N, C-alpha and C positions, 0 to 999 in steps of 0.2 A: 570520147574516145575516138581515135584515128582509123581509118581503114585497116591499118597493119596490126594495130591493137586488137581489133574485133576479129580479125582472122585469126590470130593467135589463140585468142581466148576461145573462138569456136573450135578450133582443133583440139584443145584441151578439153573442151566439154564433150566432144565426140569420144576421145580416147576415154574420158570417165563413164561414159554412156554404154560402152561397149565391153567393159571389162566385167568379168563375172562376178556375181554376188559372193560376198565375203563378210568375214565378222568386222564390225566396226573398228577403225585404226585410229590412234590418237597422235596429233600432229602439235608439236610446239612452234608458234610463229611468232617473228618479232617484226613488226609493222612500222613504217616510216611515219605514220599517224594514226591514231586511234579511228580518225574519220573515214579511213579505209577498210575498216573490219567489215561493214555490209557488204560490199563488193566482192571481199574475200570469200566470205562465207557463201554467197550467191555462186561465186564461180566453181567454189569446191564442193558445193551441196553439204555444208559443213555447220555444225552446232557448237557453239562455246560452251566448255566444261568448267573452264576456270581461267581466271586472269590476272596480271598484274598490271592495272592502267597506267600507273605512272611511268612504268618502263615500256608500253606498247606491246606486252607480251600476253599472248593467248595460247590456251589449250584447247584445240579443236578436235571433235569426234566426227571422223569421215567414214563414208561407207567402205571406201578401200583406198589405200595409200597412192596417191596419184603420181604419175610420171612427170614432174614440173621442172622444166627447163631454169637455167638462171636466168635467162633474159624473160622467160613468163613471168616468173616471180617478181623480179625488179619492175616489170610494167605494171604490175598490179600492185606495186606498193610494199612488198614484203622484203625486209633486209635480208633475213636467213630463215631456214625450218631445219626441224630435225624431228625424227620420231620420238615419240614419250616411252622410253625403255623403262623397264621395272627393274628395280634395285631391292633385291630380295635378301632374305636372312641365309646365314650360311648353313651348312649341315648341322644337325643336332650336336651340340658340346656337352662336355661332362664339366660339372662344378662341384664344388665342395660346400654344401650349405651347414653352417656352423650353429651349435647351440653353445650359449656362453652364459657366466653366472654374473658377469661384468653387470654393473649398476649403470656406469657412465655410457651415454649413447655413442660417443665417440672414443671409446676404448682403443679402437684399431689404429688411431694414430701413432701410435706408440711401435707400429709394426716395423720388422728389421727393414722392409723396401723404403720405408719413410725415414727411417734412422739413418739410412745409408745416403740418402741426399740432405740431410741435415734439416729436414723440413720443421721440426719442432723448435730448433735452435733460431731459425729464420723469424718467429713470430716476436722475438724480442724487438725487431727493427721494422716489421710490417704485418699486419693481420689482414689487409686487402679491403681496408675501409674505403667505400665510395666507388668500388668497381663492380660493374655488372659482368657475368660471365654467362653467354647464352650458350645452351648445350642441346645440339640438335640430335634427337635420340627417339627412342620407343618411350612408352608411357612410364611416368615417374610414381612412386609411391609417395604422394606428397605429405603422407601423415608420419613418414618413418620418424622415429625420435632423432637419429642422427642428421636429418636433413631439413625438417619442416621449419628450423628457426632460419635457414639460410636462404631461402627461397623468395624470389620477386615474382612479379607477373608471369605467369605462364602462358603459352599459345598451344592450342590444339588444331592441327591442321589435317587431321585425320576425321574426326568424328562429323564434322559438316561436309565433308567433301561429298562431292555428288556423282563421283565415279568411282570404278573399283580399278583395282590393280591386278586383280586375278587374270585377266587374260593377256596382260601386255608381255611384250618379248621380254623373257627372263635371260636371253642370251648375254645380257651386259656383265653378267657375274659381278653383281653388286652385293655387298654385305656388310652387317655391324663387323666391326673388326675384333670380334671374342673369338679367341683362337678355339680351334677343335683338337689341336696338339698341346702337349706341354701342360695340360690342366692336370688337376689332382684327381688321381684314380681313387674313387671312394672306397675301393675294396682293398686299397694298399696304401701304406703310408711311404712307400719307396720313391713317390715324386717329390716328396716334400724335402727342401735343404734342412740343414741342421739348425740354423737359426729361426727358420718360420715354424719348425715343429717345437723347438723349446718355447719361443714366443707363446704358442697356443697353450703349451701346457702352463706355464706361467700364468696364463689368463684364464684358466680354468674353463678352457673352450673345446670342443670336440665336434666331430661330425655327424650331423643328421642322416637319417635314411630317409632319402627325398621321395620314396616312393608315393608317399601319400599327399606330398607337396603339390599345388596347381602348376601345371606348366612349367615344371622344375626344369626339364630338358630343353625348354624352348628359350634360346638365348635373348630373344625380344621381350620375353616377360621380366627379365631383371637387369636389362642392358642400362636402361636408363636410369634406375635408381643407384646402380653399382658405379657408373662414371660420376655423377653427381654426388654420391656419398666421399668419393676420391677426393674432389675439389672441396666439399665443405669441411674435410679435416685438415686440408692444406692451406686454406684460405678461409678462415672461418668468419672473418667478417665481411667478405665479398658477399654479393647477392648473385644467385644463381637464378638464371632464367630457363626454364625446361620449355624447349620447343618440340613439340610431338610430331613427328614426320613419318615415323614407321609405324604400321598398326600392329595389332596383337599377334598377328603370324610372322611379324618381323619384315614386312614388304612397304616399300616407298615406290617412289618412280622420281624421274629427273625433274620434273615440273615441280612438285612438291618440295622437293629438297631445295631448288633454286628459290621457291617461294619462302621456305624456312630461313635461308640465309638472309634474305631480304626483310624480312619479319624481325629477324634478330637486330638488324641495323635500326629499323624504324621503331624497335621496341627501346632503344637505348644501350644494346649491349656495347661494351668496352672490347670484348674479347669472345669469340665464337669458337667452341670445341666442336670438331667434327669427327667423331669416333666412329667411321664408316667410309666404305669406298664403292668405286665401280671401276670397271675397266673401258667403260664409254666416255670418250672426250667430249663432254655435252658443252654445247655454245651456251644452254640456258645456266648450267652451273658456272660457267667461266664468266658470264655476263654478271651473275650475281655477286661472284668474288671479287670482281673488278668494282662494283657498286660498293661494296663493304670496305676495299681497300681506299678508295675515294673519300670515304665518309671517315677514314683515320681508325676502323677497327681492324684490331689484331686476329688472324685467322690461323688455328691450329688443327692439322689433321693427323690421324694415326697412319703408319706408313704401309700396314696391311700385314696379312698374316699367311702368306703363302711361300715364305723364305726364297724370294725371288727380287731381282731388279727390275723385273717388267713393271711399266707405267700403272699407279693406281691414282684413280681422281676422286677427290680434288687435290692429293698429296702432291703430285708433280707441277701443279700450276705454280707460277711465279708470285711470288708474296705469301705463301702459305707456309707456314712452320710446320715441317714435317718430323714426326717423332717416331723412331725405332725403339724396340724394346730390348731391355736387357735383365738379366737374371742378379742375384744378390751378390755374386762375384765379378759382375761386369762384363760378363760374356753375353753376346747377342742372345736373344731368345732363340730356341731353335725354329719357331715358326715365323719369326719377324723378318720382313721385307728389309731390303736395305738399297744403297744407290746413291749416285751423287746428288740426287734430290733431297735426300735425309741431311736435315740441319742439325740435328741432336738427338740424344737417346734418353730416356727414361725407364725406371723399372717398370716390369711389366708381366713378370712370372710370378705365381703365388702372391697375388694381391688381393688384401683383405678389404671388404667395404661393405655397404649397407645392401641389403637383400630385402624386398618385398615381406610384407606381414610381420615388420619389426625383426627380422632375422637379419644375419649377414652370412657372408659367403667369401670363399677363396677361388679366384679366378685368374685366368691368364690371358694376354693378348695385347696389342698395340692400342686397343682400345682404352685401356687403363694406363698405359704410359702418356698419350695425349693430354688426357685431363690433369695429370700431374705436371706437366709443363703449362698448362692454361691456367692452373692455380698458381703457380710460380710468376707467370707473367702478370697475375693479377696483384700479387704481393709487391712486385717491382712498380707497376703502374700506379699503385697507391701512393707512392712515395716521390715517383717522377714522372713526367708526361713524355719527355723526349728521349730517344735511345733505349727505349724498354727491351726491345728484340735484342739490340746487341748487347746489353747488359746480361743477359740470359745466355746468349750463344757463346759470349765470351769467358761466362763464367762456369765453365765446365770441366770435368776430369777427362785426360786423355787416357783412352782406354784402347790404344792401338795394341799395346803389348799382350792384351789378353784376346785379341781378334785379329790377328796376322792375317787371317784371309781376306779382312773386309777393310784393310786399311784404305781411307779415302771415300769408303762407302757408308760411313756411320756418322757423317757429320763431324761436328767440332768435340764430340764426346758426351760423356754422361753427365747429366745436370747435378748441379750443387747449389741449392736453394739460398742457402746462407750467404755464399759468396756472392750469389746474384744480388741479393738485397742490401747487403754491405756495400758492394760498388766495388770488390776486389776479392 
């Protein structure tokens, strides 16, 4: 180490030593080489909590967030660093849990929203064989009859995690994209459109009193099962890879989500569905997105549920297919985000899917529009390798007339799965 380097390091140590004691903080760092890790830990008085060695990416616990100049970071082999912000669940949302007399586990595949995008008709041309879709989400009910035959290897990044997300800075406003507005109000059928109400009547399905159901009002409890159920119905022969990144309270963090994207790629995913978002522009997540793209993986993200064009990540990153939500009449969901970064739209209002404990539920949110598109991509990818995303974005229905306030802000239009799979 040169004299200049030594002086800079000593200055940093002094700054750290005089700072008041505080709760430990978490810092994500990417190093030029993993051989530099020991020196960085000594300099920062840090401890490694987690790592992605092949990317030289580390999550470090520190007594206090240091004041690191770019020069000091560079001299010590750090390419970049950022705080590990929390990515929590949204406010409690309402959903309608269903009782049904149907004996077929996938009875909901005939629902109006799926009929609108011609999902069943598309299966005559492709069922998604030999395609793997990773879904980064909360815990999935692997035994549910609607999804258990559609799963491949799963990964749990929560159970073995050595640190807690409870004390992380929650100001990043991250969330699972399950809408807290536009949901079915269980005390009234007024939220249901006519087609959905008719379908439920014909299916001999009604709504349960959720008062005795475990965690019924916690979106994390059912979120993973619901999104996987959507994909299983639309691409029945695709294999779905659940990647658990959100805990039972719906909390995740930037490092875990970045790790989940990379694990999806290493696990063999062709498509990654990301029904979540954060307002934090994270280098760790962007780095993982770039890694996935460089490996030919297609990435899908929900646009978000704040009825705004403000950026949500990873939805706004280049190369990510961002999906907004529409209702049965092709009108933008009242909750759905919009913007020039949106590529296309999918049904996201009153969507029926699998719910834990062998039940079903009706929900709304861009969380459920994104897996429709992920499954559509699987159908196309199964029959062609090149031009998959173009096939999907060009095979849409123009909905500008239904959304005059959002022209140019809802992408190419609402998906038409049959049109995409057939190639015209």
